[in-house]
C-alpha positions as CSV (number, residue, x, y, z in Angstrom):
1,M,-32.7,-41.7,-36.8
2,T,-34.6,-39.7,-34.4
3,R,-35.4,-35.9,-34.4
4,I,-35.2,-34.0,-31.2
5,N,-35.5,-30.2,-31.2
6,N,-34.8,-30.0,-34.9
7,V,-31.7,-32.1,-34.8
8,V,-31.6,-35.5,-36.4
9,Y,-29.6,-38.0,-34.3
10,L,-28.1,-41.3,-35.3
11,L,-29.5,-44.4,-33.6
12,L,-28.0,-47.8,-33.1
13,V,-29.6,-49.1,-36.4
14,D,-28.0,-46.2,-38.3
15,F,-24.5,-47.2,-37.0
16,E,-25.3,-50.8,-38.0
17,T,-26.0,-49.5,-41.6
18,I,-22.7,-47.5,-41.6
19,V,-20.7,-50.5,-40.4
20,N,-22.4,-52.8,-43.0
21,Q,-21.6,-50.3,-45.8
22,L,-18.0,-50.0,-44.7
23,R,-17.8,-53.8,-44.5
24,E,-19.0,-54.0,-48.1
25,A,-16.3,-51.6,-49.2
26,Q,-13.6,-53.1,-47.1
27,E,-11.6,-54.4,-50.0
28,E,-10.4,-50.7,-50.3
29,F,-8.8,-51.0,-46.8
30,S,-6.0,-53.0,-45.4
31,E,-7.8,-54.0,-42.3
32,D,-11.1,-56.0,-42.0
33,M,-14.1,-54.4,-40.5
34,P,-15.7,-56.7,-37.9
35,P,-19.4,-57.4,-37.9
36,F,-21.5,-54.8,-36.1
37,D,-22.7,-57.2,-33.4
38,T,-19.0,-57.7,-32.3
39,R,-18.9,-54.2,-30.9
40,Y,-18.1,-53.6,-27.2
41,P,-21.4,-53.7,-25.3
42,D,-22.9,-50.4,-24.3
43,R,-20.1,-48.2,-25.5
44,L,-21.8,-47.0,-28.7
45,E,-25.1,-46.7,-26.8
46,S,-23.4,-44.4,-24.3
47,I,-22.0,-42.2,-27.0
48,I,-25.4,-41.9,-28.7
49,N,-27.0,-41.0,-25.4
50,Q,-24.3,-38.5,-24.5
51,I,-24.6,-36.5,-27.8
52,Q,-28.4,-36.1,-27.0
53,S,-27.9,-35.3,-23.3
54,N,-29.5,-32.4,-21.6
55,Y,-29.5,-31.4,-17.9
56,F,-32.5,-29.6,-16.5
57,G,-33.6,-28.8,-20.0
58,I,-30.2,-27.4,-21.1
59,E,-28.4,-29.3,-23.9
60,L,-25.0,-30.6,-23.0
61,Y,-23.8,-29.7,-26.5
62,P,-26.0,-26.9,-27.8
63,S,-24.7,-26.4,-31.3
64,L,-24.8,-28.8,-34.2
65,E,-21.0,-28.3,-34.5
66,E,-20.4,-29.3,-30.9
67,K,-22.7,-32.4,-31.2
68,A,-20.8,-33.4,-34.4
69,A,-17.4,-32.8,-32.8
70,W,-18.2,-34.8,-29.7
71,L,-19.7,-37.6,-31.7
72,F,-16.5,-37.8,-33.8
73,Y,-14.3,-37.5,-30.7
74,L,-16.1,-40.1,-28.6
75,I,-16.1,-42.7,-31.4
76,N,-12.4,-42.3,-31.8
77,K,-11.5,-42.2,-28.2
78,N,-14.0,-44.7,-26.6
79,H,-13.4,-47.4,-29.3
80,P,-16.9,-48.9,-29.3
81,F,-15.8,-51.3,-32.1
82,L,-13.1,-53.9,-32.3
83,N,-11.6,-52.3,-35.4
84,G,-12.5,-49.5,-37.8
85,N,-13.3,-46.8,-35.2
86,K,-11.7,-44.0,-37.3
87,R,-13.5,-45.0,-40.5
88,I,-16.8,-45.3,-38.6
89,A,-16.2,-41.9,-36.9
90,V,-15.6,-40.3,-40.3
91,M,-18.7,-41.8,-41.9
92,A,-20.9,-41.1,-38.8
93,L,-19.8,-37.5,-39.0
94,F,-20.7,-37.3,-42.6
95,V,-24.1,-39.0,-42.2
96,F,-24.9,-36.9,-39.1
97,L,-24.1,-33.6,-40.9
98,S,-25.9,-34.8,-44.1
99,L,-29.0,-35.4,-42.1
100,N,-28.9,-32.0,-40.5
101,R,-27.8,-29.7,-43.4
102,E,-29.0,-29.6,-47.0
103,E,-25.5,-28.5,-48.1
104,L,-22.1,-29.6,-47.0
105,Y,-18.9,-28.0,-48.1
106,F,-16.5,-30.9,-48.5
107,D,-16.0,-33.5,-51.1
108,E,-14.9,-37.2,-51.2
109,E,-11.2,-36.1,-51.1
110,T,-11.8,-34.3,-47.8
111,I,-13.5,-37.4,-46.4
112,N,-10.7,-39.7,-47.5
113,N,-7.8,-37.5,-46.6
114,E,-8.5,-34.6,-44.2
115,L,-11.1,-36.3,-42.1
116,F,-9.2,-39.5,-41.8
117,E,-6.1,-37.5,-40.8
118,I,-8.2,-35.7,-38.2
119,A,-9.5,-39.0,-36.9
120,T,-5.9,-40.3,-36.6
121,I,-4.9,-37.1,-34.7
122,T,-7.9,-37.5,-32.4
123,A,-7.3,-41.1,-31.7
124,A,-3.7,-40.4,-30.8
125,S,-4.5,-37.4,-28.6
126,L,-3.9,-37.4,-24.9
127,P,-6.8,-36.9,-22.4
128,E,-5.5,-33.5,-21.4
129,Q,-5.8,-32.4,-25.0
130,V,-9.5,-32.9,-25.2
131,N,-10.4,-29.2,-25.2
132,D,-7.9,-28.5,-28.0
133,I,-9.2,-31.4,-30.1
134,I,-12.8,-30.5,-29.6
135,E,-12.1,-26.9,-30.5
136,M,-10.4,-28.0,-33.7
137,L,-13.2,-30.4,-34.5
138,T,-15.9,-27.8,-33.9
139,I,-14.1,-25.3,-36.1
140,K,-13.7,-27.9,-38.9
141,T,-17.3,-28.9,-38.6
142,Y,-18.4,-25.2,-38.8
143,Q,-16.4,-25.0,-42.0
144,Y,-18.0,-28.1,-43.5
145,I,-21.5,-26.8,-42.9
146,N,-21.0,-23.1,-43.7
147,F,-19.2,-21.3,-46.5
148,K,-15.4,-21.2,-45.8
């Protein structure tokens, strides 16, 4: 993890931990989670860098909700892993929000059902739907970190 301007960002090592934890729990899932080192080279690194990007001192994604939405979206759409991208996106969102907020307003059922459904919708979305998907993800993220 690294902190930049009061936001804690996930690093490559954090994703490795997420993947390893999901691998340990994989008996709950029908598909195997490949080892972290089998990921596609540079895709995850690109996502990590994009979430932190700023141009001429202006953040590309200024709010925590936007950062979280894009992190979730990019993991789902750019497929940095051979398998398990939706599961990794859900857990990365949870970890990212947990690191940046003391309280989250969702439970394990939300993670297992709602977030996985949103990951499935995101993964199946067309490129021209990106703005609608990001808006939906930003709104949901806002609800998860604020009172509904």
